[in-house]
DRENPA-3360 file (N, C-alpha, C; in nm, 2 decimals, always signed):
BEGIN
1 = MEWYLGVL = -0.17/+0.90/-1.08/-0.12/+0.78/-1.18/+0.02/+0.79/-1.16 ~ +0.10/+0.89/-1.15/+0.24/+0.89/-1.11/+0.28/+0.83/-0.97 ~ +0.19/+0.83/-0.87/+0.22/+0.76/-0.78/+0.20/+0.61/-0.78 ~ +0.10/+0.57/-0.83/+0.07/+0.40/-0.86/+0.17/+0.35/-0.92 ~ +0.24/+0.41/-1.03/+0.34/+0.37/-1.13/+0.48/+0.36/-1.02 ~ +0.49/+0.49/-0.96/+0.62/+0.46/-0.86/+0.60/+0.35/-0.78 ~ +0.50/+0.32/-0.72/+0.51/+0.20/-0.62/+0.54/+0.07/-0.71 ~ +0.49/+0.06/-0.83/+0.51/-0.07/-0.90/+0.65/-0.06/-0.96;
9 = KKYAVFTG = +0.73/+0.06/-0.98/+0.85/+0.04/-1.00/+0.95/-0.01/-0.89 ~ +0.89/+0.04/-0.77/+0.95/-0.03/-0.64/+0.91/-0.16/-0.62 ~ +0.88/-0.24/-0.70/+0.82/-0.36/-0.68/+0.82/-0.43/-0.57 ~ +0.94/-0.45/-0.52/+0.99/-0.55/-0.39/+1.07/-0.47/-0.32 ~ +1.05/-0.36/-0.30/+1.14/-0.25/-0.23/+1.08/-0.25/-0.08 ~ +1.14/-0.32/+0.05/+1.08/-0.32/+0.16/+1.15/-0.20/+0.27 ~ +1.24/-0.14/+0.20/+1.35/-0.05/+0.28/+1.28/+0.11/+0.25 ~ +1.32/+0.17/+0.32/+1.30/+0.33/+0.30/+1.15/+0.37/+0.36;
17 = RARRKEYW = +1.11/+0.46/+0.32/+0.97/+0.55/+0.38/+0.90/+0.58/+0.27 ~ +0.76/+0.57/+0.30/+0.65/+0.60/+0.19/+0.57/+0.71/+0.23 ~ +0.53/+0.79/+0.18/+0.45/+0.91/+0.22/+0.32/+0.88/+0.20 ~ +0.25/+0.94/+0.31/+0.11/+0.90/+0.29/+0.03/+0.92/+0.15 ~ +0.07/+1.03/+0.10/+0.02/+1.02/-0.04/+0.04/+0.93/-0.12 ~ +0.15/+0.86/-0.12/+0.20/+0.74/-0.21/+0.11/+0.64/-0.19 ~ +0.09/+0.61/-0.04/+0.02/+0.49/+0.00/-0.12/+0.49/-0.05 ~ -0.20/+0.63/+0.00/-0.35/+0.63/-0.04/-0.36/+0.64/-0.19;
25 = MFFLFNVI = -0.27/+0.67/-0.27/-0.30/+0.69/-0.40/-0.32/+0.55/-0.49 ~ -0.19/+0.49/-0.41/-0.18/+0.34/-0.50/-0.30/+0.27/-0.45 ~ -0.36/+0.28/-0.32/-0.49/+0.21/-0.25/-0.58/+0.26/-0.34 ~ -0.59/+0.40/-0.36/-0.72/+0.43/-0.46/-0.72/+0.38/-0.61 ~ -0.61/+0.37/-0.66/-0.59/+0.30/-0.80/-0.63/+0.18/-0.80 ~ -0.58/+0.10/-0.70/-0.62/-0.04/-0.68/-0.77/-0.04/-0.67 ~ -0.84/+0.03/-0.59/-0.97/+0.01/-0.58/-1.06/+0.03/-0.71 ~ -1.01/+0.15/-0.77/-1.06/+0.17/-0.91/-1.02/+0.07/-1.01;
33 = ISIVLGVV = -0.92/-0.01/-1.02/-0.88/-0.12/-1.14/-0.97/-0.22/-1.08 ~ -0.98/-0.26/-0.95/-1.04/-0.38/-0.89/-1.20/-0.37/-0.96 ~ -1.25/-0.24/-0.93/-1.38/-0.22/-0.97/-1.41/-0.23/-1.13 ~ -1.33/-0.17/-1.21/-1.33/-0.19/-1.35/-1.32/-0.34/-1.38 ~ -1.23/-0.42/-1.35/-1.20/-0.55/-1.36/-1.32/-0.63/-1.31 ~ -1.36/-0.60/-1.20/-1.50/-0.67/-1.17/-1.61/-0.66/-1.27 ~ -1.62/-0.54/-1.33/-1.73/-0.52/-1.44/-1.69/-0.61/-1.54 ~ -1.58/-0.60/-1.59/-1.54/-0.65/-1.72/-1.54/-0.81/-1.68;
41 = DGVLGTAG = -1.50/-0.86/-1.56/-1.54/-1.02/-1.54/-1.69/-1.03/-1.54 ~ -1.77/-0.95/-1.50/-1.90/-0.99/-1.51/-1.95/-0.98/-1.63 ~ -1.90/-0.88/-1.73/-1.94/-0.90/-1.88/-1.90/-1.01/-1.92 ~ -1.76/-1.06/-1.91/-1.69/-1.14/-1.97/-1.76/-1.31/-1.93 ~ -1.80/-1.31/-1.82/-1.84/-1.40/-1.74/-1.71/-1.50/-1.72 ~ -1.59/-1.44/-1.67/-1.47/-1.50/-1.63/-1.46/-1.56/-1.49 ~ -1.58/-1.52/-1.43/-1.59/-1.58/-1.28/-1.47/-1.51/-1.19 ~ -1.41/-1.39/-1.22/-1.32/-1.32/-1.15/-1.19/-1.35/-1.17;
49 = ILGALYGL = -1.17/-1.42/-1.29/-1.01/-1.44/-1.33/-0.92/-1.34/-1.33 ~ -0.96/-1.23/-1.40/-0.91/-1.10/-1.46/-0.87/-1.05/-1.29 ~ -0.96/-1.02/-1.21/-0.95/-0.97/-1.05/-0.84/-1.03/-1.00 ~ -0.84/-1.17/-1.00/-0.75/-1.24/-0.91/-0.62/-1.23/-0.99 ~ -0.61/-1.23/-1.12/-0.47/-1.20/-1.16/-0.41/-1.10/-1.13 ~ -0.49/-0.98/-1.14/-0.43/-0.85/-1.09/-0.40/-0.84/-0.95 ~ -0.51/-0.91/-0.85/-0.44/-0.90/-0.72/-0.34/-0.98/-0.68 ~ -0.30/-1.09/-0.75/-0.18/-1.14/-0.73/-0.06/-1.05/-0.79;
57 = AVLIPGIA = -0.09/-0.97/-0.90/+0.02/-0.89/-0.96/+0.07/-0.79/-0.86 ~ -0.04/-0.74/-0.80/-0.02/-0.63/-0.71/-0.01/-0.65/-0.56 ~ +0.00/-0.78/-0.52/+0.03/-0.83/-0.37/+0.13/-0.78/-0.32 ~ +0.26/-0.81/-0.38/+0.42/-0.79/-0.34/+0.41/-0.65/-0.33 ~ +0.38/-0.54/-0.42/+0.41/-0.40/-0.44/+0.32/-0.34/-0.32 ~ +0.19/-0.41/-0.31/+0.09/-0.36/-0.18/+0.14/-0.39/-0.05 ~ +0.22/-0.49/-0.02/+0.30/-0.52/+0.10/+0.41/-0.41/+0.11 ~ +0.49/-0.40/+0.02/+0.61/-0.33/+0.01/+0.55/-0.19/+0.06;
65 = VAIRRLHD = +0.49/-0.12/-0.02/+0.43/+0.01/+0.01/+0.38/+0.03/+0.15 ~ +0.32/-0.08/+0.21/+0.24/-0.07/+0.34/+0.36/-0.08/+0.43 ~ +0.46/-0.16/+0.42/+0.57/-0.16/+0.49/+0.67/-0.02/+0.51 ~ +0.67/+0.02/+0.40/+0.73/+0.16/+0.38/+0.65/+0.26/+0.45 ~ +0.53/+0.29/+0.44/+0.45/+0.36/+0.51/+0.44/+0.35/+0.66 ~ +0.45/+0.22/+0.71/+0.47/+0.19/+0.86/+0.62/+0.26/+0.89 ~ +0.69/+0.23/+0.81/+0.85/+0.30/+0.84/+0.83/+0.43/+0.85 ~ +0.77/+0.48/+0.76/+0.74/+0.64/+0.78/+0.70/+0.69/+0.90;
73 = TARSGWWL = +0.62/+0.62/+0.98/+0.57/+0.65/+1.11/+0.66/+0.58/+1.20 ~ +0.77/+0.54/+1.20/+0.87/+0.49/+1.29/+0.80/+0.38/+1.35 ~ +0.75/+0.30/+1.25/+0.72/+0.16/+1.32/+0.77/+0.05/+1.23 ~ +0.78/-0.06/+1.29/+0.84/-0.17/+1.20/+0.74/-0.22/+1.12 ~ +0.79/-0.28/+0.99/+0.69/-0.36/+0.92/+0.62/-0.48/+0.96 ~ +0.66/-0.53/+1.09/+0.60/-0.64/+1.14/+0.47/-0.59/+1.20 ~ +0.44/-0.51/+1.23/+0.30/-0.43/+1.28/+0.21/-0.43/+1.16 ~ +0.23/-0.47/+1.03/+0.14/-0.55/+0.94/+0.06/-0.64/+0.96;
81 = LIGFVPLV = +0.14/-0.72/+1.03/+0.07/-0.85/+1.08/-0.04/-0.84/+1.19 ~ -0.04/-0.72/+1.24/-0.18/-0.70/+1.33/-0.30/-0.68/+1.24 ~ -0.28/-0.69/+1.13/-0.39/-0.69/+1.04/-0.49/-0.83/+1.02 ~ -0.42/-0.93/+1.08/-0.46/-1.05/+1.11/-0.58/-1.07/+1.21 ~ -0.54/-0.98/+1.32/-0.66/-0.98/+1.43/-0.79/-0.91/+1.36 ~ -0.88/-0.99/+1.39/-1.03/-0.93/+1.34/-1.09/-0.82/+1.39 ~ -1.12/-0.73/+1.31/-1.15/-0.59/+1.32/-1.06/-0.50/+1.39 ~ -1.02/-0.53/+1.52/-0.93/-0.42/+1.58/-0.79/-0.44/+1.51;
89 = GLIVLIVF = -0.75/-0.51/+1.46/-0.62/-0.51/+1.37/-0.63/-0.43/+1.25 ~ -0.75/-0.40/+1.17/-0.78/-0.35/+1.07/-0.80/-0.21/+1.09 ~ -0.84/-0.17/+1.22/-0.88/-0.04/+1.26/-0.73/+0.02/+1.31 ~ -0.66/-0.06/+1.37/-0.53/-0.02/+1.42/-0.45/+0.03/+1.30 ~ -0.43/-0.06/+1.18/-0.36/-0.04/+1.06/-0.40/+0.09/+1.00 ~ -0.52/+0.09/+1.00/-0.58/+0.23/+0.93/-0.54/+0.36/+1.00 ~ -0.55/+0.34/+1.14/-0.49/+0.47/+1.21/-0.34/+0.48/+1.18 ~ -0.26/+0.38/+1.20/-0.12/+0.41/+1.16/-0.12/+0.45/+1.01;
97 = MVQDSVDE = -0.18/+0.43/+0.91/-0.17/+0.46/+0.78/-0.19/+0.62/+0.76 ~ -0.28/+0.65/+0.84/-0.34/+0.79/+0.81/-0.26/+0.89/+0.90 ~ -0.18/+0.85/+1.00/-0.08/+0.93/+1.09/+0.01/+1.00/+0.99 ~ +0.04/+1.11/+1.02/+0.15/+1.20/+0.94/+0.28/+1.12/+0.97 ~ +0.40/+1.20/+0.88/+0.52/+1.12/+0.89/+0.58/+1.17/+1.02 ~ +0.68/+1.10/+1.05/+0.77/+1.17/+1.18/+0.88/+1.24/+1.11 ~ +0.88/+1.39/+1.14/+0.93/+1.48/+1.09/+1.08/+1.46/+1.07 ~ +1.15/+1.42/+1.17/+1.31/+1.40/+1.14/+1.32/+1.27/+1.10;
105 = GNEYGPNP = +1.47/+1.24/+1.03/+1.50/+1.12/+1.00/+1.47/+1.02/+1.12 ~ +1.46/+0.89/+1.06/+1.45/+0.79/+1.16/+1.55/+0.67/+1.09 ~ +1.52/+0.54/+1.18/+1.61/+0.44/+1.14/+1.59/+0.37/+1.02 ~ +1.48/+0.40/+0.96/+1.45/+0.36/+0.82/+1.48/+0.47/+0.70 ~ +1.55/+0.59/+0.72/+1.58/+0.69/+0.64/+1.51/+0.84/+0.67 ~ +1.57/+0.91/+0.56/+1.53/+1.05/+0.60/+1.37/+1.09/+0.56 ~ +1.32/+1.18/+0.60/+1.19/+1.21/+0.59/+1.15/+1.26/+0.42 ~ +1.08/+1.15/+0.36/+1.06/+1.19/+0.22/+0.99/+1.29/+0.18;
113 = KQTV = +0.92/+1.40/+0.27/+0.87/+1.50/+0.24/+0.99/+1.60/+0.22 ~ +1.07/+1.60/+0.29/+1.18/+1.70/+0.30/+1.30/+1.66/+0.19 ~ +1.27/+1.54/+0.12/+1.38/+1.50/+0.00/+1.32/+1.51/-0.14 ~ +1.21/+1.56/-0.14/+1.15/+1.58/-0.25/+1.20/+1.72/-0.30;
% end
């Protein structure tokens, strides 16, 4: 939960680097919360309103942490746009997101593993 809240605290911070763990824990909590909200929406019969509101609330932090994750692999945040290419773009993004950090510092800052 600490990693999820840490991303929300950096709501619109697009600079710097994000560790793999930070990105994937945020992703995991988003999936869990979305499933819970989907169940609640189904029980209440609200036609996905709660899920849509949550999705809008975490849209900017999700983009920000994805860009910081790309920075950690020494790539520009513009690589996030490759996700718009059907199928291939999603696969490329997943490969980028699971890669390990660049060990040394890069133009986006020092390695977050070494600064902890």
